[in-house]
KOLTILUM-10491 format. One record per residue (C-alpha): residue number from 1; residue in one letter; x, y, z. Coordinates in Angstrom, 3 decimals. Example, Ala and Ser with C-alpha at 12.3 -4.5 7.8 and 13.67 -1.06 7.14 Angstrom:
BEGIN
R  resi  resn         X         Y         Z
R     1     a    12.300    -4.500     7.800
R     2     s    13.670    -1.060     7.140
% end
This chain:
BEGIN
R  resi  resn         X         Y         Z
R     1     m  -201.195    43.622    85.401
R     2     k  -200.257    40.198    84.096
R     3     t  -197.606    39.994    81.387
R     4     i  -196.983    36.855    79.362
R     5     y  -193.640    36.240    77.628
R     6     d  -192.488    33.330    75.513
R     7     n  -190.293    30.924    77.509
R     8     d  -186.955    31.789    75.902
R     9     t  -187.416    35.543    76.391
R    10     f  -188.591    35.098    79.975
R    11     f  -185.824    32.751    81.073
R    12     e  -183.098    34.767    79.345
R    13     t  -184.438    37.799    81.240
R    14     i  -184.340    36.141    84.674
R    15     k  -180.952    34.438    84.197
R    16     p  -178.958    37.563    85.140
R    17     l  -181.130    38.042    88.237
R    18     l  -180.472    34.473    89.373
R    19     n  -176.752    34.851    88.621
R    20     d  -176.828    37.941    90.854
R    21     n  -178.292    35.853    93.748
R    22     q  -181.724    37.434    93.442
R    23     a  -184.938    35.471    93.846
R    24     v  -187.519    35.258    91.071
R    25     s  -190.993    33.800    90.804
R    26     f  -193.369    32.710    88.075
R    27     v  -196.482    30.625    87.564
R    28     v  -195.675    27.160    86.211
R    29     k  -196.877    25.921    82.870
R    30     g  -197.158    22.221    82.132
R    31     t  -198.053    19.012    83.938
R    32     s  -194.732    17.219    84.350
R    33     m  -194.472    18.097    88.066
R    34     k  -197.943    16.974    89.142
R    35     p  -199.125    16.430    91.829
R    36     f  -196.900    18.990    93.579
R    37     l  -197.034    21.753    90.960
R    38     k  -200.143    22.430    88.877
R    39     d  -200.342    24.082    85.478
R    40     g  -201.367    27.722    85.777
R    41     q  -202.127    27.390    89.510
R    42     t  -198.736    27.208    91.225
R    43     e  -196.319    30.086    91.640
R    44     v  -192.743    28.952    92.231
R    45     f  -190.036    31.010    93.936
R    46     l  -186.480    30.280    92.840
R    47     k  -182.962    31.274    93.718
R    48     a  -179.511    29.931    92.980
R    49     k  -177.471    28.023    95.529
R    50     e  -173.988    26.556    95.611
R    51     a  -174.807    22.885    96.073
R    52     y  -177.932    21.228    94.714
R    53     k  -179.079    17.992    96.308
R    54     p  -181.520    15.187    95.494
R    55     l  -185.203    16.136    95.868
R    56     d  -184.513    19.773    94.889
R    57     m  -186.781    21.044    92.112
R    58     c  -184.420    22.864    89.788
R    59     l  -184.646    25.069    86.739
R    60     f  -182.097    23.975    84.152
R    61     k  -181.381    24.111    80.443
R    62     f  -181.714    20.825    78.550
R    63     n  -181.680    20.425    74.750
R    64     q  -181.962    24.198    74.286
R    65     k  -185.091    24.402    76.483
R    66     y  -185.661    25.476    80.063
R    67     v  -187.067    22.736    82.285
R    68     l  -188.250    22.637    85.913
R    69     h  -187.875    19.068    87.241
R    70     r  -186.768    17.247    90.376
R    71     l  -183.146    16.269    90.996
R    72     i  -183.184    12.500    91.479
R    73     k  -179.503    11.720    91.896
R    74     i  -176.011    12.995    91.283
R    75     n  -173.151    11.008    89.820
R    76     d  -170.863    12.511    87.157
R    77     k  -174.012    14.311    85.901
R    78     y  -177.147    15.636    87.558
R    79     i  -180.138    13.352    86.869
R    80     f  -183.585    15.005    86.757
R    81     r  -187.116    13.759    86.199
R    82     g  -190.569    15.304    86.270
R    83     d  -192.695    13.920    89.112
R    84     a  -195.368    12.821    86.626
R    85     l  -192.852    11.404    84.122
R    86     y  -190.707     8.296    83.767
R    87     t  -188.026     9.741    81.476
R    88     y  -184.840    11.337    82.765
R    89     e  -182.629    14.271    81.812
R    90     q  -178.882    14.326    82.465
R    91     v  -177.223    17.718    82.734
R    92     d  -173.995    19.298    83.929
R    93     q  -174.006    21.521    87.000
R    94     k  -173.319    24.552    84.795
R    95     d  -176.740    24.066    83.156
R    96     i  -178.621    24.446    86.463
R    97     l  -179.896    27.981    87.064
R    98     a  -181.742    27.759    90.390
R    99     y  -183.942    25.684    92.669
R   100     v  -187.462    26.125    94.013
R   101     y  -187.163    27.130    97.673
R   102     q  -190.914    27.584    98.059
R   103     y  -194.109    27.549    96.065
R   104     q  -197.627    28.822    96.494
R   105     m  -200.845    27.154    95.426
R   106     k  -204.348    28.179    96.505
R   107     h  -202.950    30.729    98.990
R   108     i  -200.866    28.062   100.750
R   109     m  -197.107    28.619   100.838
R   110     v  -194.994    25.435   100.847
R   111     r  -191.338    25.601   101.853
R   112     t  -189.406    22.899   100.030
R   113     e  -186.831    22.528   102.817
R   114     a  -189.530    21.624   105.365
R   115     f  -189.442    18.118   106.805
R   116     i  -193.123    17.376   106.026
R   117     y  -192.722    18.440   102.393
R   118     k  -189.659    16.240   101.895
R   119     f  -191.473    13.361   103.587
R   120     k  -194.420    13.724   101.170
R   121     v  -192.044    13.808    98.191
R   122     r  -190.203    10.687    99.365
R   123     c  -193.517     8.842    99.886
R   124     y  -194.736     9.881    96.455
R   125     l  -191.513     8.803    94.731
R   126     f  -191.487     5.489    96.641
R   127     a  -195.098     4.767    95.597
R   128     k  -194.214     5.687    92.030
R   129     a  -191.283     3.238    92.058
R   130     i  -193.536     0.445    93.408
R   131     k  -196.137     1.214    90.737
R   132     l  -193.487     1.042    88.017
R   133     m  -192.132    -2.254    89.384
R   134     l  -195.623    -3.803    89.535
R   135     r  -196.420    -2.537    86.067
R   136     s  -193.284    -4.133    84.655
R   137     m  -194.081    -7.446    86.450
R   138     v  -197.612    -7.520    85.011
R   139     k  -196.362    -6.702    81.516
R   140     g  -193.669    -9.384    81.848
R   141     k  -196.263   -12.110    82.526
R   142     k  -198.150   -11.516    79.279
% end
């Protein structure tokens, strides 16, 4: 049986589980993490860990909402961005609930710590940066 909860109720329910080092899973909603995660088609599996690192997909609270985006870099704050977005979110470590350690789409399980997965993510982000640079150069010539 499939049960659907509003986001706030759902995430407030799983927070204690994550704080207790338990794993949780849910089907993603939204398109900000395309092409890796697809709306209504990808189930993500999350758990908390002590140290988050760049390229981790993390669940965090930002502006009173729960967001699942990729950790881009760490300085005095943690900088996140959706793979399909160009805007960033800056949060404190205390606002991060968990990270995606694996996800499943079309009966294929992807482990996010695997070398090939991280390689694909790096290639995608590099191509995205080149696209953004070229776009800004073309706009600058007009």
